[in-house]
C-alpha positions in Angstrom: 17.0 -63.2 -28.4 18.5 -62.3 -24.9 16.5 -61.5 -22.0 18.9 -58.6 -21.5 22.5 -57.8 -20.1 24.2 -59.2 -17.2 23.9 -57.2 -13.6 27.4 -56.6 -13.5 27.5 -55.0 -17.2 26.9 -51.6 -18.0 23.8 -50.7 -20.3 24.5 -48.9 -23.2 22.2 -45.6 -23.7 20.1 -45.0 -26.5 17.5 -42.0 -27.3 15.1 -41.5 -29.6 14.5 -38.3 -31.0 11.2 -37.1 -32.7 9.3 -33.5 -33.4 6.7 -35.0 -36.1 4.9 -38.0 -34.5 3.3 -38.6 -30.9 5.3 -39.9 -28.3 3.5 -43.2 -28.2 3.8 -43.5 -32.0 3.4 -47.0 -32.7 6.9 -47.3 -34.8 8.7 -45.5 -32.5 7.5 -46.1 -28.8 5.2 -49.5 -28.9 7.7 -51.5 -30.9 11.2 -49.6 -31.3 11.9 -48.5 -28.2 9.9 -50.9 -25.6 11.9 -53.9 -27.7 15.3 -52.2 -27.2 14.4 -51.1 -23.3 13.3 -55.6 -23.0 16.6 -56.4 -25.2 18.6 -54.2 -21.3 19.1 -51.1 -22.9 18.9 -47.8 -21.2 16.1 -46.0 -23.6 15.2 -42.5 -23.7 12.6 -40.7 -26.3 12.8 -37.2 -26.3 9.0 -35.6 -28.0 6.5 -33.4 -27.6 4.7 -34.4 -25.0 3.2 -32.4 -21.7 5.6 -34.2 -19.1 8.4 -36.2 -18.5 7.3 -39.9 -17.4 8.2 -43.5 -17.7 6.1 -46.1 -19.6 7.3 -49.8 -20.2 10.9 -49.3 -19.3 11.2 -46.4 -21.5 12.2 -43.0 -20.1 9.8 -40.1 -21.8 11.7 -36.9 -21.8 9.3 -33.8 -23.1 9.6 -30.8 -24.8 7.3 -28.1 -25.6 4.2 -28.7 -28.1 5.2 -26.4 -31.1 2.2 -23.7 -32.2 2.8 -24.8 -35.8 4.7 -26.5 -38.6 7.1 -23.3 -38.7 7.6 -23.8 -34.9 8.5 -27.4 -35.0 10.7 -27.2 -37.9 13.2 -24.6 -35.6 12.4 -24.2 -32.0 11.2 -27.9 -31.5 14.4 -28.6 -33.5 17.0 -26.4 -31.5 15.4 -27.8 -28.0 15.5 -31.8 -28.9 19.1 -30.8 -29.6 19.5 -29.4 -26.6 17.9 -32.0 -24.6 19.3 -34.9 -26.5 23.1 -33.1 -25.2 22.2 -33.2 -21.9 21.5 -37.4 -21.9 25.2 -37.5 -23.3 23.9 -41.0 -25.1 26.0 -43.2 -26.9 23.3 -43.3 -29.7 20.7 -41.6 -31.1 18.3 -42.8 -33.1 16.4 -40.1 -34.9 12.7 -40.4 -37.1 12.2 -37.2 -38.9 14.0 -35.5 -41.5 13.6 -32.3 -40.3 16.0 -33.7 -37.6 18.9 -34.6 -39.9 20.7 -31.5 -38.8 20.4 -32.9 -35.2 21.8 -35.6 -36.0 24.8 -34.1 -37.8 25.7 -32.0 -34.4 25.1 -35.4 -32.2 27.7 -37.0 -35.3 30.2 -33.9 -34.6 30.0 -34.9 -30.7 31.4 -37.8 -31.5 27.7 -40.0 -31.2 27.1 -42.7 -33.0 23.3 -41.5 -35.0 21.0 -43.9 -36.7 18.2 -42.0 -39.4 15.2 -43.8 -39.3 13.2 -43.5 -42.5 9.5 -43.9 -42.3 8.7 -42.7 -46.0 10.2 -41.8 -48.9 10.1 -37.7 -48.2 11.0 -36.6 -51.4 8.4 -38.0 -53.1 5.8 -36.9 -50.2 7.3 -33.2 -50.5 6.4 -33.4 -53.9 2.2 -33.7 -53.1 2.1 -31.5 -50.1 -0.9 -29.6 -49.9 0.8 -26.8 -48.0 3.3 -26.0 -50.5 2.7 -24.0 -53.2 2.3 -26.2 -56.7 5.4 -24.0 -58.3 7.4 -24.7 -55.5 7.0 -28.5 -54.8 9.3 -30.2 -57.6 12.2 -28.2 -56.5 11.5 -28.0 -52.6 11.4 -32.3 -53.3 14.7 -32.3 -55.1 16.6 -29.9 -52.2 15.2 -32.7 -50.1 16.0 -35.3 -51.6 19.9 -33.9 -52.0 20.2 -32.9 -48.4 19.0 -36.6 -47.2 20.9 -38.4 -49.7 24.2 -36.4 -48.6 23.9 -36.6 -44.8 23.5 -40.5 -45.0 27.2 -40.8 -45.7 27.8 -38.9 -42.3 25.6 -41.2 -40.3 26.5 -44.6 -38.9 23.3 -46.3 -39.9 20.2 -45.9 -41.7 16.9 -47.8 -40.9 14.4 -47.5 -43.9 10.8 -48.6 -43.0 10.6 -50.3 -46.5 12.5 -52.1 -49.3 11.3 -49.6 -51.3 12.4 -46.5 -49.5 15.7 -47.6 -49.7 16.1 -48.5 -53.3 14.5 -45.0 -54.9 16.6 -42.9 -52.5 20.2 -44.7 -52.7 22.0 -44.7 -48.9 25.3 -43.4 -49.0 26.3 -45.9 -45.8 27.1 -49.3 -46.0 25.0 -49.8 -42.5 21.3 -49.6 -44.2 18.8 -52.4 -42.7 15.3 -52.4 -43.7 13.0 -52.7 -40.5 9.6 -53.0 -41.5 6.7 -51.6 -39.7 4.7 -55.3 -39.1 3.0 -55.4 -36.8 2.9 -57.1 -33.3 0.9 -60.5 -33.4 -1.1 -60.2 -31.0 -1.8 -56.3 -30.1 -4.8 -55.9 -32.2 -6.8 -58.4 -30.5 -9.4 -57.6 -28.5 -10.4 -59.2 -25.2 -14.3 -59.2 -27.2 -14.4 -60.0 -30.7 -17.8 -60.1 -32.2 -18.4 -63.0 -33.6 -18.2 -62.5 -37.8 -22.2 -63.5 -38.3 -22.9 -61.1 -35.4 -21.2 -57.7 -36.6 -23.2 -54.9 -38.7 -22.1 -53.9 -42.2 -19.3 -51.7 -41.0 -16.2 -50.8 -42.3 -13.3 -48.9 -40.7 -10.4 -47.0 -41.9 -7.5 -46.5 -39.6 -5.0 -43.3 -40.1 -4.2 -39.7 -40.9 -7.7 -38.8 -42.7 -6.1 -36.8 -46.3 -7.1 -35.7 -49.6 -4.0 -37.9 -50.7 -5.4 -40.9 -48.7 -8.6 -40.7 -50.3 -11.1 -39.7 -47.3 -12.8 -38.0 -50.2 -13.0 -41.2 -52.3 -13.9 -43.5 -49.1 -16.8 -41.4 -48.2 -18.3 -40.9 -52.2 -17.8 -44.6 -51.8 -20.2 -44.9 -49.2 -23.3 -43.1 -51.4 -22.9 -45.9 -53.9 -23.9 -49.1 -51.6 -27.9 -49.8 -51.6 -29.7 -48.9 -48.8 -30.6 -52.3 -47.9 -27.0 -53.0 -46.5 -27.7 -50.1 -43.9 -23.4 -49.8 -44.3 -21.2 -47.6 -42.1 -18.0 -45.9 -42.6 -16.2 -45.7 -39.2 -12.9 -43.5 -39.7 -10.3 -43.6 -37.3 -7.7 -40.9 -36.9 -6.8 -37.1 -37.4 -7.8 -34.7 -40.3 -5.0 -33.1 -42.1 -5.9 -30.5 -43.0 -8.6 -29.7 -40.1 -10.6 -27.9 -42.7 -10.8 -31.3 -44.7 -13.8 -32.5 -42.4 -16.0 -29.6 -43.3 -15.3 -30.2 -46.9 -15.8 -34.0 -46.7 -19.6 -33.1 -44.9 -20.9 -31.8 -48.0 -20.6 -34.9 -49.9 -22.6 -37.9 -50.6 -22.1 -40.8 -48.3 -21.1 -38.4 -45.1 -24.5 -39.8 -43.9 -23.4 -42.9 -43.9 -19.9 -42.2 -42.0 -19.2 -42.0 -38.6 -16.2 -40.2 -37.5 -14.5 -41.3 -34.2 -11.3 -38.9 -33.5 -7.8 -40.6 -32.6 -8.3 -44.1 -30.9 -5.8 -45.5 -28.3 -4.2 -48.8 -29.5 -6.7 -51.0 -27.0 -9.6 -48.6 -29.2 -8.6 -49.7 -32.3 -8.3 -53.6 -31.7 -12.0 -53.3 -30.1 -12.6 -51.5 -34.0 -11.3 -54.1 -35.8 -12.9 -57.0 -33.5 -16.5 -55.1 -34.7 -16.1 -54.7 -38.5 -16.3 -56.4 -41.4 -13.3 -55.0 -43.5 -10.7 -52.3 -43.3 -9.8 -49.6 -46.0 -6.4 -49.0 -47.3 -7.4 -46.7 -50.2 -4.6 -44.5 -50.8 -3.9 -42.2 -54.3 -1.1 -43.0 -56.8 1.5 -40.7 -56.2 5.3 -41.6 -56.2 5.6 -41.5 -52.5 2.5 -45.1 -51.8 3.2 -46.7 -55.1 5.4 -49.1 -53.4 4.4 -48.4 -49.7 4.0 -50.8 -47.4 1.2 -49.2 -45.3 1.1 -50.6 -41.7 -2.5 -50.1 -41.7 -2.7 -53.2 -44.5 -0.4 -55.5 -41.8 -2.9 -54.4 -38.9 -5.9 -55.3 -40.2 -4.3 -58.5 -41.3 -3.6 -59.1 -37.6 -6.5 -58.4 -36.9 -7.5 -61.1 -38.6 -10.2 -58.8 -41.4 -10.5 -58.5 -44.9 -8.0 -55.7 -46.9 -9.6 -53.3 -49.4 -6.3 -51.8 -50.7 -5.5 -49.8 -53.5 -4.3 -51.8 -56.6 -0.7 -50.3 -56.7 2.3 -52.9 -57.0 3.3 -53.0 -53.1 -0.3 -53.1 -51.9 -1.2 -56.2 -54.9 2.0 -58.3 -54.0 0.9 -58.7 -50.3 -2.8 -58.5 -50.6 -2.5 -61.2 -53.7 0.0 -63.6 -52.0 -2.2 -63.8 -48.8 -5.9 -64.0 -50.5 -6.9 -61.8 -47.8 -8.7 -59.2 -49.5 -9.8 -56.7 -52.9 -8.1 -54.3 -55.0 -9.9 -51.4 -56.4 -9.0 -48.3 -58.1 -8.3 -46.0 -55.9 -9.6 -42.8 -57.6 -13.0 -44.5 -58.0 -15.4 -44.4 -55.5 -17.6 -46.9 -57.4 -15.0 -49.3 -57.0 -14.5 -49.3 -53.8 -18.3 -49.4 -53.4 -18.0 -52.6 -55.1 -15.6 -53.8 -53.1 -17.2 -52.7 -49.9 -20.4 -54.8 -51.1 -18.8 -58.0 -52.1 -17.8 -58.0 -48.4 -20.9 -57.8 -47.2 -22.8 -59.8 -49.6 -20.2 -63.0 -49.0 -19.7 -63.2 -45.0 -18.2 -66.4 -45.4 -15.6 -65.3 -47.8 -15.0 -62.4 -46.3 -14.3 -64.0 -42.9 -11.9 -66.7 -44.7 -10.0 -63.2 -46.3 -9.1 -62.1 -42.8 -7.9 -65.7 -40.9 -6.0 -65.9 -44.6 -4.3 -62.6 -43.5 -4.4 -63.4 -40.1 -2.4 -66.1 -40.8 0.3 -64.4 -43.0 0.6 -62.1 -39.9 1.8 -65.1 -37.5 4.2 -66.7 -40.0 5.3 -64.1 -42.2 4.3 -60.1 -41.6 5.0 -60.0 -37.8 7.2 -57.5 -35.2 9.7 -60.2 -34.1 11.6 -60.2 -37.1 12.1 -57.0 -37.2 12.9 -56.4 -34.0 15.8 -59.0 -34.2 17.3 -56.9 -36.9 17.2 -53.6 -35.2 18.7 -55.2 -32.0 21.6 -57.0 -34.6 22.1 -53.6 -35.7 22.6 -51.8 -32.4 24.5 -54.6 -31.0 26.8 -54.1 -34.1 27.2 -50.2 -33.5 27.3 -50.4 -29.8 29.5 -53.6 -29.3 32.2 -53.3 -31.8 34.2 -49.4 -31.0 35.6 -49.7 -34.8 32.0 -49.0 -35.8 31.1 -45.5 -36.1 
């Protein structure tokens, strides 16, 4: 990859847009924006934040934080459009389906637009807890119709997994899958606890929700023998917030430690102390063929993965021999996997090492970075490509 553009050559100006993700989102900021900036592009990121700032070569442009979901989809979207128009960039790269109208408006202004699809949105809408049950399927159908129709107007679409690309059927010639693989050395803590000295603890990092089996993970802890002194360490945020109080009523909560939202250094430290990472999700259409970043992050950190027995998960875990697959709806199945990890420390350590090796050799960000930069060069260095 080139270190950047020659000094005499003016850098292409690129702006990323998000209302639904935090300003320092791992995929958006730490991977894509930082990679693009290192390659010599002038990069800005418009997101909900409390101030403008420059971080790692990326110009963060703040818009006010919304008061709620409806405010985010209306007022924040309008605010992001106005700020994006003032940037007058050559290319706009947006990350949320609610910003599809913004993307279309930027196309009308003659700009090149990339739609980054993090998840199968229509499948996700079909299980959203805040949408009344009778409206979920019609809402999912409408979202799918809008999303599929809109893509033919965009310059390119960047799905996060091959499964997303297959399911949605994007109507553009420029579809480039950029997988959400980790940077190889990102989750290596300065001080890594030797395996034999680690406590009997496991971790989950990510959104804590019912469709991510928060209840099943907590209940699994109640089925572990007292002699193991096992602890579940949860890092992330609850969705909805009331879920925490609900989980506190379940058996197993007394063995659970909630850490809140952690920074990347803190996540690395956490994964450097535990014996396994949980990637337990319910069998919804959005998850069955997904490839959650948490699986690859656990592998990168060198710990075994305990994951739902889904086709996409199975392919990764079985090929790398880096963990155990479970029935996500059965807390006893989850508990048996945790107990096996604790009672077979040498085998568990080897699982972690094999997962780490798979990330180094295959599931890593540099390969995906090249695909993204190749797409940018195609769009920005070829005037005939819209």
